[in-house]
Structure formats: C-alpha cells, structure tokens
C-alpha positions in Angstrom: 0.0 0.0 0.0 1.3 3.4 -0.9 1.8 5.6 2.2 2.8 9.3 2.5 4.2 10.6 5.8 5.0 14.3 6.1 8.0 15.8 8.1 8.9 19.4 8.7 12.2 20.1 7.0 13.2 22.5 9.8 12.5 20.0 12.6 13.0 16.7 10.7 12.0 14.4 13.5 8.6 16.2 13.9 6.5 13.6 12.1 3.3 15.0 10.7 0.3 13.6 8.9 0.2 10.1 7.4 -2.0 9.6 4.3 -2.9 6.2 2.8 -5.4 7.3 0.1 -3.6 7.1 -3.3 -5.6 9.9 -4.9 -5.0 12.2 -1.9 -1.3 11.4 -2.0 -1.1 12.2 -5.7 -2.9 15.5 -5.1 -0.5 16.5 -2.2 2.6 15.8 -4.4 1.2 17.7 -7.4 2.4 21.2 -6.2 6.0 19.8 -6.1 5.6 18.8 -9.7 5.7 15.1 -8.7 3.4 12.7 -10.6 2.1 9.6 -8.9 0.1 7.1 -10.9 -1.2 3.6 -10.2 -0.5 1.0 -12.9 -1.6 -2.6 -13.0 1.4 -4.5 -11.6 1.8 -8.2 -11.8 2.1 -8.7 -15.6 2.6 -12.3 -16.5 6.3 -13.0 -16.1 8.3 -16.2 -16.1 9.9 -17.5 -12.9 13.1 -15.6 -12.3 12.5 -13.1 -15.1 15.3 -11.4 -16.9 15.3 -7.6 -17.4 14.2 -8.1 -21.0 11.1 -10.1 -19.8 10.1 -7.3 -17.5 10.6 -4.6 -20.2 8.6 -6.6 -22.7 5.7 -7.1 -20.2 5.3 -3.4 -19.7 6.3 -2.3 -23.2 3.0 -0.4 -23.9 3.2 1.6 -20.7 6.9 2.3 -21.3 6.2 3.5 -24.9 3.4 5.8 -23.6 5.9 7.4 -21.1 8.7 7.6 -23.7 6.3 9.5 -26.1 5.0 11.8 -23.4 8.3 12.6 -21.7 10.9 12.2 -24.4 12.7 9.4 -22.6 15.3 7.7 -24.7 16.4 4.8 -22.6 15.1 2.5 -19.8 16.5 -0.2 -17.6 15.5 -2.4 -14.7 16.9 -2.2 -11.2 16.5 -5.1 -8.9 17.8 -5.1 -5.3 17.2 -8.0 -2.9 18.4 -8.8 0.6 21.1 -11.0 -0.9 22.3 -8.4 -3.5 26.1 -8.2 -3.1 26.1 -4.4 -3.4 22.9 -3.7 -1.3 24.8 -1.6 1.3 26.6 0.4 -1.3 23.4 1.1 -3.3 21.6 2.1 -0.1 24.3 4.6 0.8 24.4 6.0 -2.7 20.7 6.6 -2.8 20.4 7.9 0.8 22.2 11.2 0.4 20.0 14.1 -0.7 20.5 14.9 -4.4 18.9 16.1 -7.6 19.2 15.1 -11.2 19.4 17.0 -14.4 17.0 14.4 -15.8 13.5 13.4 -14.5 13.5 10.5 -12.1 10.9 8.0 -13.4 10.3 4.7 -11.6 7.6 2.0 -12.0 7.7 -0.5 -9.1 7.1 -3.9 -10.6 7.5 -5.6 -7.2 8.5 -4.9 -3.6 8.8 -1.4 -2.1 11.1 1.5 -1.3 10.8 5.0 0.2 11.3 8.2 -1.7 11.9 11.3 0.4 10.9 14.5 -1.5 11.8 17.8 -0.1 9.5 20.6 -1.1 7.4 23.4 0.3 9.0 23.3 3.8 8.2 19.6 4.1 9.8 16.3 3.5 7.3 14.0 1.8 8.3 10.4 2.7 6.5 8.4 0.1 6.5 4.6 0.3 6.1 3.3 -3.2 4.9 -0.3 -3.7 4.3 -2.6 -6.6 2.1 -0.8 -9.2 3.3 2.7 -8.3 4.7 5.0 -11.0 6.5 8.1 -9.7 7.9 10.9 -11.8 10.1 13.5 -10.0 10.9 16.4 -12.3 14.5 17.3 -12.9 15.9 19.4 -10.1 13.7 17.9 -7.4 15.5 17.6 -4.0 15.1 14.0 -2.9 16.7 10.7 -1.7 15.6 7.1 -1.7 15.9 4.4 0.9 15.9 0.7 0.0 15.8 -0.4 3.7 18.3 -2.7 5.4 16.7 -5.8 3.8 15.8 -4.3 0.4 13.3 -6.0 -2.0 12.2 -4.2 -5.1 12.3 -4.3 -8.8 11.7 -1.1 -10.8 11.7 0.1 -14.4 13.7 3.3 -14.8 13.4 5.7 -17.7 15.9 8.4 -18.8 16.2 11.2 -21.3 20.0 10.7 -21.5 22.0 7.6 -22.3 24.1 8.2 -19.1 21.1 7.1 -17.0 21.2 7.7 -13.2 23.5 10.7 -12.4 23.1 12.4 -9.1 24.1 15.9 -8.0 24.5 15.6 -4.2 23.5 18.6 -2.1 25.8 18.0 0.9 22.8 18.7 3.2 22.6 16.1 6.0 18.8 16.2 6.3 18.6 12.6 5.1 20.3 11.5 8.4 17.7 13.4 10.5 14.6 11.6 9.4 13.9 7.9 10.3 15.2 5.3 7.8 12.9 3.0 5.9 12.0 -0.2 7.8 10.5 -2.0 4.9 7.0 -2.4 3.4 4.3 -1.8 6.0 
C-alpha cells in the first residue's frame, strides 16, 4: 500500500500527517511537480524473469511514457536482501540529491521509500508494486531501500548516461527515520 508521511524540514523528527489514500497522496505531491500514478502491476512474467522479460511485459506503458516525456532509454533495477552491493546502493541513494533528468520509476514488485523535499516539508513516500513516480529534474530527494531491500523497478531516462546524481551535501537525510520495509 502506498503511504505518505510528512515531516517538517526544519524539525525533521517532527513527524506530521500520514496519508494512505492514493488519490489524496497524488494531489499532495502535485504542487511539487511530482506525478504519482497507479498501474496494474503483476504482468505475467516467467519464474526468475530477466530484465528483457520485464521490459517486454510493460512495453506499452513504457512506450506511452517515452512518447510523453521524451525518454530515450530505460532499464530495470532489482535489489534484494542478498544483493552483493545492497549496502553500497543504499548509501548511494540515501544522500539528498537532484538530477538534471527526471527520475521516473515504476515499481514492478516490492517497495522503497522516496523522500521528496518541497514546500518546507519532506514527503516520505513509500512506493509499492504498481506505483509509478515521476520526479521532475531538479527535485530535491533521496531514496531508501531499507536494510533488507526488496524491489524491482523500471527506470526511464532522457539521456544515455542514466542515473547521475548531484549531491547537495545537506545532512537532512540523516535526521529523518530510515525505511524499515513495506508496512
């Protein structure tokens, strides 16, 4: 289930409202330019699917996004509790950063927590299977996979370089509770 928890960005431990209604969450994120959609996850995939299987299963949705946003490439990221680089990936995503490119993710399975800093608040958005999130270029954010990560997501990019972060150096990400895993 998609969940949004609000934190004040001046007093990061001051947890505010928690919202569980998908439409209400999407409406709250709209002023920050963030798009949240609900897709039908659970396409028919073979056991132990390869990235190509996942991309083929969602080809129509990917084509729609590519046409609408000018995205030129996409890939699949899968992080599991036994992933050999899970700690390094978590650390890389946990520092507040922006991108020159939109950050577009469709969660095929599992969950993760996006922290979006906008309007004096940090919007802690737990994305789960079926969620599509689009953060416009320049959006202050970070992402937590959790200590025992489990998610697979399709990522779209306008540039062939893919995921390139511009870290802010702000330590706010360390002042807000870490992701404990899907609720």
